[in-house]
C-alpha positions in Angstrom: -33.9 55.0 74.2 -34.5 57.3 71.3 -37.7 57.6 69.4 -36.2 56.0 66.2 -34.8 52.8 67.8 -38.1 52.2 69.6 -40.0 52.6 66.3 -37.9 50.1 64.4 -38.1 47.5 67.1 -41.9 47.9 67.3 -42.4 47.3 63.5 -39.6 45.0 62.2 -41.7 43.9 59.2 -41.6 47.3 57.5 -37.8 47.1 56.8 -37.5 43.6 55.3 -39.3 44.1 51.9 -37.4 47.2 50.9 -34.0 45.3 50.7 -35.6 42.6 48.6 -37.1 45.2 46.2 -33.7 47.0 45.8 -31.9 43.7 45.1 -34.5 42.7 42.5 -34.2 46.1 40.7 -30.4 45.8 40.7 -30.6 42.3 39.3 -32.9 43.5 36.6 -30.6 46.3 35.7 -27.6 43.9 35.6 -29.5 41.5 33.4 -30.4 44.3 30.9 -26.7 45.4 30.8 -25.6 41.8 30.2 -28.1 41.4 27.3 -27.0 44.6 25.7 -23.3 43.6 25.8 -24.2 40.2 24.4 -26.1 41.8 21.6 -23.2 44.0 20.8 -20.7 41.1 20.8 -22.9 39.1 18.4 -23.2 42.1 16.1 -19.4 42.5 16.1 -19.0 38.8 15.3 -21.3 39.0 12.4 -19.5 42.1 11.1 -16.1 40.3 11.3 -17.4 37.2 9.6 -18.8 39.4 6.7 -15.4 41.1 6.4 -13.6 37.8 6.4 -16.0 36.4 3.8 -15.5 39.5 1.5 -11.8 39.3 1.9 -11.7 35.7 0.7 -14.0 36.6 -2.2 -11.8 39.5 -3.1 -8.6 37.3 -3.1 -10.3 34.7 -5.3 -11.6 37.4 -7.7 -8.2 39.1 -7.9 -6.6 35.8 -8.8 -9.1 35.3 -11.6 -8.5 38.8 -12.8 -4.7 38.3 -12.9 -5.1 35.0 -14.8 -7.3 36.6 -17.4 -4.9 39.6 -17.8 -2.1 37.1 -18.3 -4.1 35.3 -21.0 -4.7 38.6 -22.8 -1.1 39.6 -22.6 0.1 36.3 -23.9 -2.1 36.7 -27.0 -3.5 33.9 -29.1 -7.1 34.2 -27.7 -9.7 33.5 -30.4 -12.7 35.7 -30.0 -16.1 34.9 -31.6 -17.3 37.1 -34.6 -20.1 38.4 -32.4 -21.6 37.6 -29.0 -19.8 35.7 -26.3 -18.3 32.2 -26.2 -16.6 30.6 -23.2 -15.8 33.8 -21.4 -14.5 35.6 -24.6 -16.8 38.4 -26.0 -16.5 40.1 -29.3 -16.6 43.9 -29.6 -20.1 45.4 -29.6 -20.5 47.5 -32.8 -24.0 48.9 -32.1 -24.2 49.6 -28.3 -27.7 50.5 -27.4 -28.8 51.9 -24.1 -31.2 49.0 -23.5 -28.5 46.3 -23.6 -27.2 45.1 -20.3 -23.5 45.2 -19.6 -22.0 41.8 -20.2 -21.0 41.3 -16.6 -24.6 41.9 -15.5 -26.3 40.0 -18.3 -27.3 36.5 -17.1 -26.9 35.2 -20.6 -23.1 35.9 -20.6 -21.1 32.7 -20.5 -18.4 33.1 -17.8 -15.1 31.2 -17.9 -14.0 29.4 -14.7 -10.5 30.4 -13.6 -8.0 27.7 -13.0 -7.2 29.0 -9.6 -9.5 27.7 -6.8 -9.5 28.9 -3.3 -10.4 26.4 -0.5 -11.1 28.0 2.8 -12.0 26.6 6.2 -14.1 29.5 7.3 -15.4 28.2 10.6 -12.4 26.1 11.7 -14.3 22.7 11.7 -12.0 21.1 9.1 -14.5 21.4 6.2 -13.4 23.8 3.5 -15.5 25.7 1.1 -14.0 25.8 -2.4 -14.6 29.0 -4.3 -14.0 29.0 -8.1 -13.9 32.6 -9.5 -14.9 33.3 -13.0 -14.0 35.9 -15.7 -15.1 37.5 -19.0 -12.7 39.1 -21.5 -14.4 41.7 -23.9 -12.8 43.2 -27.0 -13.1 47.0 -26.8 -11.5 47.9 -30.1 -8.3 49.9 -30.7 -7.5 53.0 -28.8 -4.6 55.4 -28.4 -2.0 54.6 -25.8 -1.3 58.2 -24.9 -3.4 61.3 -25.4 -3.3 62.9 -28.8 -1.0 60.3 -30.4 -3.7 59.4 -33.0 -3.7 63.0 -34.2 0.0 63.1 -35.0 1.2 62.9 -38.6 2.6 60.4 -39.2 1.1 58.2 -36.5 3.6 56.5 -34.3 3.4 52.7 -34.9 3.1 52.0 -31.1 0.3 54.7 -30.7 -2.8 52.6 -31.2 -3.3 49.1 -29.8 -6.1 46.7 -29.0 -8.0 47.1 -25.7 -9.7 44.5 -23.7 -12.0 44.8 -20.6 -11.5 42.0 -18.1 -14.2 41.4 -15.5 -13.8 38.8 -12.8 -16.2 37.7 -10.1 -16.5 35.5 -7.1 -20.0 34.2 -7.1 -20.5 31.5 -4.5 -24.0 30.9 -3.1 -24.6 32.5 0.4 -21.2 34.2 0.2 -20.0 37.8 -0.5 -20.2 38.6 -4.2 -17.1 40.5 -5.5 -16.6 42.0 -8.9 -13.3 43.4 -10.2 -12.6 45.0 -13.6 -9.5 46.1 -15.5 -8.7 47.4 -18.9 -5.7 45.8 -20.7 -4.0 46.9 -23.8 -1.7 44.6 -25.8 1.4 45.8 -27.8 
């Protein structure tokens, strides 16, 4: 018999603990890899939920923006002499740098849009209704194309009233989306 086989038969206890140690180390490594992949999956799920939530908020806000633009285009809106009332704001004559923009100012009265978006975000059958809001601000009259206000005589369709429309989706614990557009009326 060779020297090596005689040695392993004489001390059989030396070989048994190494296999257990190797298996335990491999098990630890596999557990760490499993936890890392689980953490990555949870992060991706949160990111997709946030994107979905923002998408729903964007759709609701865009619907409110289109509704307000249609109201402006239809005409007949009665704006207050100064300040804001029911989502309609008069033109600011003296704009100071310390005044908040109307869409940021908590004192601005927003108007609820007639469109409401009901969404079942988690698939459990309960829907979350989101009602977007909007504000329409008078911005004064402005030229419709560059330089038309310097022509003599001024073209009758040169200058027209401008309005800034701001819409928001502002549900608690949801993505907050703001959209703005400038509308001119003929």
